[in-house]
C-alpha positions as CSV (number, residue, x, y, z in Angstrom):
1,M,-19.1,25.5,16.7
2,R,-18.0,23.2,19.8
3,K,-14.9,25.6,22.0
4,P,-11.1,23.7,20.7
5,I,-9.4,21.8,24.1
6,S,-6.5,23.0,24.8
7,I,-3.2,20.2,25.0
8,R,-2.5,20.7,28.4
9,K,-6.4,20.8,29.5
10,R,-6.6,17.5,27.7
11,L,-3.1,16.0,28.9
12,I,-3.5,16.9,32.9
13,V,-7.5,15.5,32.6
14,S,-6.4,12.2,30.8
15,L,-2.7,11.9,33.3
16,L,-5.0,12.5,36.0
17,A,-8.1,10.2,35.1
18,L,-5.5,7.6,34.3
19,V,-3.6,7.9,37.8
20,A,-7.1,8.4,39.4
21,F,-8.5,4.8,37.9
22,T,-4.8,2.9,38.1
23,F,-5.0,4.1,42.0
24,L,-8.3,3.3,42.9
25,L,-7.6,0.2,41.7
26,T,-4.6,-0.4,43.5
27,I,-6.4,0.7,46.7
28,S,-8.9,-1.8,45.9
29,K,-6.7,-4.6,45.1
30,N,-4.5,-3.8,48.4
31,Y,-7.4,-3.2,50.5
32,V,-8.6,-6.3,49.8
33,D,-5.6,-8.4,50.2
34,T,-4.7,-6.4,53.5
35,L,-7.9,-7.7,54.9
36,T,-7.2,-11.5,53.5
37,E,-3.4,-11.1,54.8
38,I,-4.7,-9.6,58.2
39,Q,-6.9,-12.8,59.0
40,D,-4.6,-15.0,57.9
41,L,-2.0,-13.6,60.2
42,M,-5.1,-13.6,63.1
43,D,-5.8,-17.1,62.4
44,A,-1.6,-17.9,62.8
45,E,-2.0,-16.4,66.2
46,L,-4.9,-18.2,66.9
47,S,-3.0,-21.3,66.3
48,Q,0.1,-19.5,68.0
49,A,-2.1,-19.1,71.2
50,A,-3.3,-22.8,71.5
51,H,0.2,-24.5,71.0
52,V,1.2,-22.0,74.0
53,L,-1.4,-23.0,76.5
54,L,-1.6,-26.9,75.7
55,T,2.5,-26.8,76.4
56,L,2.2,-24.7,79.3
57,S,-1.2,-25.8,80.5
58,T,-0.7,-29.5,80.7
59,H,1.1,-30.0,83.9
60,E,-0.3,-27.4,85.8
61,L,-3.5,-27.7,84.7
62,Y,-4.0,-31.6,86.8
63,E,-2.9,-29.7,90.1
64,Q,-5.8,-27.1,89.6
65,M,-8.4,-30.4,88.7
66,A,-7.3,-31.9,91.7
67,F,-7.5,-28.6,94.0
68,V,-10.6,-27.4,91.7
69,S,-12.6,-30.7,92.7
70,K,-11.5,-31.1,96.5
71,E,-12.5,-27.8,96.1
72,G,-15.8,-28.5,94.2
73,E,-17.0,-31.7,97.0
74,D,-16.3,-28.8,99.7
75,N,-19.1,-27.2,98.0
76,G,-20.9,-29.1,95.8
77,G,-19.9,-29.6,92.6
78,G,-16.7,-28.3,90.4
79,V,-16.5,-24.2,88.2
80,A,-14.6,-23.6,85.5
81,T,-11.6,-21.2,86.8
82,Q,-12.1,-18.0,84.9
83,I,-8.9,-15.9,83.8
84,H,-9.4,-12.1,83.3
85,T,-7.3,-11.3,79.6
86,H,-6.2,-7.3,79.0
87,V,-4.7,-6.9,75.4
88,H,-2.7,-4.1,74.0
89,K,-5.1,-1.1,72.0
90,Y,-3.3,-3.6,69.2
91,E,-3.2,-6.3,70.1
92,Q,-6.2,-8.6,69.6
93,E,-7.6,-10.0,72.2
94,T,-7.8,-14.3,72.1
95,D,-10.2,-16.1,74.2
96,F,-10.0,-20.1,75.6
97,Q,-11.3,-23.2,76.8
98,I,-9.0,-26.1,78.6
99,W,-10.9,-29.1,77.9
100,T,-10.6,-32.3,80.3
101,M,-10.4,-35.8,78.4
102,D,-14.4,-36.4,81.0
103,G,-15.6,-33.6,78.8
104,R,-15.2,-31.1,82.0
105,L,-14.2,-27.2,81.1
106,A,-11.5,-26.6,83.6
107,V,-10.2,-23.2,82.1
108,R,-11.5,-20.5,79.8
109,S,-11.0,-17.0,80.1
110,E,-13.9,-14.7,81.4
111,N,-15.2,-13.8,78.0
112,M,-15.3,-16.7,76.8
113,P,-19.1,-19.1,76.6
114,E,-19.1,-22.2,78.8
115,L,-20.3,-24.4,75.5
116,L,-18.1,-26.6,73.7
117,M,-16.8,-24.6,70.4
118,S,-15.5,-26.8,68.1
119,N,-15.6,-30.3,67.4
120,E,-13.3,-30.4,65.2
121,P,-8.8,-30.0,65.8
122,E,-6.3,-28.3,64.2
123,V,-9.6,-26.7,62.0
124,F,-10.2,-23.2,62.4
125,V,-13.8,-22.9,61.9
126,D,-16.8,-20.1,62.2
127,R,-19.4,-20.4,65.1
128,E,-22.3,-18.2,66.0
129,I,-23.3,-18.2,69.5
130,N,-25.7,-16.0,71.4
131,G,-25.6,-13.7,68.5
132,K,-21.9,-13.2,68.2
133,R,-19.5,-14.7,65.5
134,W,-16.4,-16.5,66.4
135,R,-13.3,-17.7,65.0
136,V,-12.1,-20.5,66.7
137,Y,-9.1,-23.1,66.9
138,A,-8.6,-26.0,68.7
139,I,-6.1,-28.3,69.4
140,N,-5.3,-31.8,71.3
141,N,-2.2,-33.6,73.5
142,E,-0.8,-36.4,71.9
143,E,-2.7,-38.2,74.9
144,K,-5.8,-36.6,73.9
145,T,-6.9,-36.1,77.7
146,I,-6.7,-32.0,76.7
147,Q,-8.0,-30.1,74.3
148,V,-7.5,-26.2,74.4
149,Q,-9.8,-24.2,72.3
150,V,-9.1,-20.8,71.6
151,A,-11.1,-18.0,69.9
152,Q,-11.8,-14.6,68.7
153,R,-15.1,-12.4,68.4
154,Q,-15.3,-11.8,64.7
155,T,-16.4,-8.2,64.8
156,K,-12.9,-7.1,66.6
157,R,-11.1,-9.2,64.2
158,N,-13.1,-7.1,61.3
159,E,-12.9,-3.8,63.3
160,L,-8.8,-4.0,63.6
161,S,-8.8,-5.0,59.8
162,A,-10.2,-2.8,58.9
163,S,-8.3,0.0,61.1
164,I,-5.6,-0.9,59.6
165,S,-6.3,-0.9,55.9
166,R,-8.1,2.4,56.3
167,R,-5.0,4.3,57.2
168,L,-2.7,1.9,54.6
169,I,-5.7,3.3,51.9
170,T,-5.5,6.9,53.1
171,S,-1.7,7.0,53.2
172,M,-1.9,6.0,49.5
173,A,-4.6,8.6,48.8
174,L,-2.7,11.6,50.3
175,V,-0.6,11.0,47.5
176,L,-2.7,11.7,44.5
177,P,-3.1,15.4,44.9
178,V,0.6,16.1,45.3
179,L,0.6,13.6,42.0
180,A,-1.8,16.2,40.4
181,I,0.0,18.8,41.1
182,L,2.8,17.7,40.2
183,I,1.4,16.6,36.1
184,F,0.1,19.7,36.4
185,V,3.2,21.6,36.9
186,T,5.4,18.8,34.5
187,V,3.0,19.1,31.7
188,G,3.1,22.9,32.0
189,K,6.6,23.2,31.7
190,A,7.1,20.2,28.7
191,L,4.3,22.7,26.8
192,R,6.1,25.4,27.1
193,P,8.3,25.1,24.1
194,L,4.8,25.1,22.1
195,N,4.2,28.2,23.5
196,E,7.6,30.3,23.0
197,I,7.7,28.9,19.4
198,A,4.0,30.2,19.1
199,D,4.9,33.4,20.6
200,E,8.2,33.5,17.9
201,I,6.0,33.6,14.8
202,A,3.3,35.5,16.4
203,D,6.4,38.5,16.7
204,R,7.7,38.1,13.6
205,Q,7.3,40.7,10.4
206,S,5.3,39.6,7.6
207,E,8.2,39.2,5.2
208,N,10.4,37.0,7.4
209,L,9.9,33.8,6.4
210,E,13.1,32.5,8.0
211,P,13.1,29.2,9.7
212,I,12.2,28.5,13.2
213,R,15.6,27.4,15.5
214,I,14.8,24.1,16.8
215,V,17.9,24.0,19.0
216,N,16.2,23.7,22.1
217,A,12.7,22.6,20.5
218,P,12.1,18.7,22.0
219,I,12.0,15.9,19.4
220,E,8.2,15.9,19.4
221,T,8.2,19.3,18.1
222,H,10.9,18.5,14.9
223,A,8.8,17.1,12.7
224,M,6.0,20.4,13.0
225,I,8.7,22.4,12.8
226,A,10.1,21.1,9.9
227,A,7.4,21.2,8.2
228,L,6.4,24.5,9.1
229,N,10.0,25.8,7.7
230,E,9.0,24.0,4.4
231,L,6.2,25.8,4.1
232,F,7.7,28.9,4.8
233,K,10.5,28.0,2.0
234,R,7.5,27.0,0.2
235,L,5.8,30.7,0.7
236,S,9.2,32.3,0.0
237,E,9.1,30.3,-3.1
238,A,6.2,31.8,-4.1
239,I,6.3,35.3,-3.3
240,E,9.8,35.2,-5.0
241,N,8.0,33.4,-8.0
242,I,5.4,36.8,-7.9
243,T,8.0,38.7,-7.6
244,L,9.7,37.6,-10.3
245,F,6.7,37.7,-12.6
246,T,6.5,40.7,-12.3
247,A,9.2,42.1,-13.2
248,N,9.9,39.3,-15.8
249,A,7.0,40.9,-17.3
250,A,7.9,44.4,-17.1
251,H,10.8,43.4,-18.5
252,E,9.1,41.5,-21.7
253,L,6.2,44.0,-21.8
254,R,8.1,47.0,-22.3
255,T,9.9,46.6,-25.6
256,P,6.6,45.3,-27.2
257,L,4.6,48.5,-25.6
258,A,6.9,51.2,-26.7
259,V,7.6,49.6,-30.4
260,Q,3.2,50.0,-30.2
261,K,3.9,53.1,-29.1
262,V,5.5,54.0,-32.4
263,H,3.7,52.2,-35.0
264,A,0.4,54.0,-32.9
265,Q,1.8,57.4,-33.5
266,I,2.9,56.2,-37.4
267,A,-0.3,55.4,-38.1
268,L,-2.1,59.0,-36.0
269,Q,0.3,61.1,-38.4
270,S,0.6,59.7,-41.0
271,K,-1.9,60.1,-44.5
272,D,-0.8,57.6,-46.4
273,E,-3.4,54.6,-45.9
274,E,-1.1,51.8,-47.1
275,T,2.2,53.1,-44.2
276,R,-1.3,53.6,-42.2
277,N,-2.0,49.9,-42.6
278,E,1.1,48.4,-42.0
279,A,1.6,50.7,-38.2
280,L,-2.0,49.3,-37.5
281,N,-0.5,45.7,-38.9
282,E,2.5,46.0,-36.6
283,I,0.7,46.8,-33.6
284,V,-1.7,43.9,-33.4
285,H,1.3,41.6,-34.8
286,S,3.1,43.5,-31.4
287,V,0.1,43.0,-29.4
288,E,0.1,39.3,-30.3
289,R,3.8,38.7,-29.5
290,A,3.0,40.4,-26.1
291,T,0.3,38.0,-25.0
292,S,2.1,34.7,-25.9
293,S,4.7,36.2,-23.7
294,V,2.6,37.0,-20.8
295,E,0.6,33.6,-21.3
296,Q,3.4,31.8,-21.0
297,L,5.0,33.4,-17.9
298,L,1.9,32.5,-16.3
299,T,2.7,29.9,-17.2
300,L,6.6,29.4,-16.0
301,S,5.5,31.4,-13.2
302,R,2.8,28.2,-12.1
303,L,5.0,25.2,-12.4
304,D,6.2,24.1,-9.0
305,P,9.7,22.4,-9.4
306,H,9.2,21.0,-6.4
307,G,5.8,18.8,-7.0
308,E,5.9,15.8,-7.0
309,L,3.9,13.5,-9.6
310,N,1.0,11.7,-8.1
311,K,0.7,8.0,-8.2
312,G,-1.1,6.9,-11.4
313,D,-0.3,10.0,-12.7
314,Y,0.8,8.6,-16.6
315,V,1.0,9.7,-20.1
316,D,1.1,8.4,-23.7
317,I,3.8,10.1,-25.2
318,A,3.2,9.2,-28.6
319,K,-0.5,10.4,-28.3
320,A,0.3,13.8,-26.3
321,T,2.8,14.3,-29.3
322,E,0.8,13.2,-32.6
323,N,-2.2,15.8,-31.0
324,V,0.5,18.7,-30.4
325,M,2.0,18.1,-34.5
326,A,-1.8,17.9,-35.9
327,D,-2.4,21.7,-33.8
328,L,1.3,23.4,-35.2
329,A,1.0,21.2,-38.8
330,P,-0.8,24.3,-40.6
331,T,2.1,26.6,-39.3
332,A,4.9,24.2,-40.7
333,I,2.9,24.1,-43.8
334,E,3.0,27.7,-44.2
335,K,6.5,27.7,-44.0
336,D,7.0,24.7,-46.0
337,I,8.8,22.8,-44.2
338,D,8.9,19.0,-44.2
339,I,8.1,17.4,-40.7
340,S,7.4,14.1,-40.1
341,L,6.7,12.0,-36.7
342,I,8.0,8.6,-35.8
343,A,5.8,6.9,-33.0
344,A,7.2,3.3,-32.4
345,G,7.1,3.5,-28.3
346,K,3.8,3.5,-27.0
347,R,4.5,2.4,-23.4
348,K,3.4,5.3,-21.3
349,V,5.6,7.7,-19.1
350,C,5.0,8.5,-15.7
351,G,4.2,12.2,-16.1
352,R,1.2,14.9,-16.1
353,E,-0.8,15.6,-19.3
354,G,-1.0,18.7,-19.2
355,L,2.6,19.5,-18.5
356,I,3.5,16.9,-21.2
357,N,1.4,18.5,-23.9
358,I,3.1,22.4,-23.0
359,L,6.8,20.5,-23.2
360,V,6.5,19.1,-26.6
361,R,4.5,22.0,-28.0
362,N,7.1,24.2,-27.2
363,L,10.3,21.8,-28.8
364,V,8.5,21.6,-31.8
365,E,7.2,25.5,-32.2
366,N,11.0,25.6,-31.6
367,A,12.0,23.7,-34.2
368,I,9.3,25.6,-36.9
369,R,10.2,28.7,-35.7
370,Y,14.0,28.4,-36.1
371,T,14.0,26.2,-39.0
372,P,14.3,27.9,-42.5
373,E,11.6,27.7,-45.3
374,G,11.6,25.0,-47.1
375,G,13.6,23.3,-44.1
376,K,13.1,19.6,-42.4
377,I,12.4,18.1,-38.9
378,E,12.2,14.8,-37.8
379,V,10.3,13.5,-34.7
380,D,10.1,10.4,-33.1
381,V,9.2,8.7,-30.1
382,H,10.8,5.0,-29.0
383,E,11.5,3.4,-26.3
384,S,15.4,3.2,-25.6
385,D,17.9,0.2,-24.4
386,N,17.7,1.4,-20.3
387,N,14.3,1.4,-20.3
388,K,13.1,4.9,-21.0
389,M,10.7,5.7,-23.0
390,V,12.9,9.1,-25.6
391,L,11.5,11.9,-27.1
392,R,13.7,12.9,-30.0
393,I,13.7,15.9,-32.2
394,A,15.8,16.8,-35.3
395,D,15.9,19.7,-37.6
396,N,18.1,21.4,-40.2
397,G,18.2,25.0,-38.4
398,P,21.2,27.5,-37.2
399,G,21.4,24.9,-34.1
400,I,22.7,26.5,-31.0
401,P,26.8,26.5,-30.2
402,P,27.7,24.2,-27.8
403,E,29.1,27.0,-25.2
404,E,25.4,28.2,-25.4
405,R,23.4,24.8,-24.6
406,E,23.5,25.3,-21.0
407,Q,22.1,29.5,-21.1
408,V,19.2,28.6,-23.3
409,F,17.4,27.2,-20.2
410,E,17.7,30.4,-18.3
411,R,14.5,33.1,-19.0
412,F,15.1,35.8,-21.4
413,Y,17.6,34.0,-23.1
414,R,18.0,34.4,-26.9
415,S,21.0,32.6,-28.7
416,Q,23.2,34.7,-31.1
417,N,22.9,32.6,-33.8
418,S,19.4,33.1,-35.2
419,D,17.6,36.3,-35.4
420,Q,14.1,35.2,-35.4
421,Y,12.2,36.6,-32.4
422,G,11.1,34.7,-29.1
423,T,9.8,35.1,-25.7
424,G,12.9,33.7,-24.2
425,L,10.9,31.5,-22.0
426,G,9.6,28.5,-23.7
427,L,12.9,26.5,-22.7
428,S,12.3,27.6,-19.2
429,M,9.4,26.2,-18.9
430,V,10.9,23.1,-20.5
431,K,13.5,22.8,-17.7
432,R,10.9,23.4,-14.8
433,I,8.8,20.6,-16.3
434,I,12.1,18.4,-17.1
435,E,12.8,18.9,-13.6
436,I,9.3,18.2,-12.1
437,H,9.2,15.1,-14.4
438,Q,12.4,13.8,-12.9
439,A,13.5,13.1,-17.1
440,D,16.7,14.4,-18.7
441,I,16.8,16.5,-21.6
442,Q,20.1,16.6,-23.8
443,L,20.9,19.1,-26.7
444,G,23.4,18.4,-29.5
445,D,23.9,18.3,-33.5
446,S,20.8,17.1,-35.8
447,P,22.0,14.7,-38.6
448,L,20.4,16.9,-40.6
449,G,22.7,19.7,-39.9
450,G,20.8,21.6,-37.2
451,L,19.8,20.7,-33.3
452,Q,18.6,17.9,-32.2
453,V,17.0,17.9,-28.4
454,E,16.1,14.3,-26.6
455,V,14.3,14.2,-23.8
456,S,14.1,10.2,-21.3
457,F,11.2,10.1,-19.5
458,R,11.2,7.1,-16.9
459,L,8.6,4.2,-18.0
460,A,4.9,3.7,-15.9
461,E,6.2,1.2,-13.2
462,K,3.8,-1.7,-14.6
463,P,3.2,-1.9,-18.3
464,Q,0.2,0.8,-19.6
């Protein structure tokens, strides 16, 4: 298994690599640009030197030529005058030649060859003479009687260009280590809030599920903190549900267990077989009721009112109602209850099939439980005018007084208007399922004289 890389290390390495790559590109471009610019400046220097020499030497050269000519006659020939040049270490050495119209080399610098360097006036050319490369520029006077040629050694030009470029690159390169240190320190400070959040969570006790404070936290951490706070909230609700389930189970089982104990003692002490069997039957019924209560508590504890439906969760309410009523029909027949179903609405609704089955079963079971023998129950599923599917259950039972219709959705609440036994959890589950499906439920008076329940569901986005 690969060792995970820290965000700090990943950021530092990535930033340093990016900066180093950018520096490399910048330095390379600057090096090339600097060399090019320095070469252009040196060419400009050659051109300027040629023009200055041409301007200053025109008159003096004729006098010197006359003198040199006379000296040459006395000495048997003319020799070009040599001028010694001395330059500053940062000044590029420039050599020159001055030629006359008759092709005679009149003046030259000491390092300049005696050969004609260029045949192309006012054009920069590169020449190689005696293994040495020169950069040459030539210019004539207006009468074309004098030509000045100036030249610089390419090796000297390249050395100076490289020296200046290296100084520039060295200065830039020295910045990189400083920048690396600054990146290291800055990334460490930027990630410090994450360490503080981690320390705050690590120092918490297991029962502390309070939200994390985000007062001084960076904006980038707000989403993570919000997600953690949401997780803490869900954990708190889960723990609360577990605690509540335990309390509810204890509350709900206390009475059945006490009743079972009494009937068990009666069965043990009774010598009459009929009395003993009656007590044992009561124990069986009590166990069944306790089992039903526990099952409903478990279902209720698993329902999440904040849960969201998945996209594509669709349920056929009419079909679900038909299936539930088919299962409960024997119970209705035992009580001689006339139960009917009209399933006119066939469009599907947004919902989870398992939860919808629980909802329908609880509502129909309640209607059967509280409707007296020989009573009547009407169930119908239809599409309303406001584009919703409505499940309606009406009976002729005792109903629920208007002042109790809000309370009946609370856990373990039982209407004072009925002597029928129930767990008091059925409508609590219905309420939770209604919340999950973002549906509506209304309790009202039934045309049959009892209670009427209407549940409105959202239709599927597309006709199903």
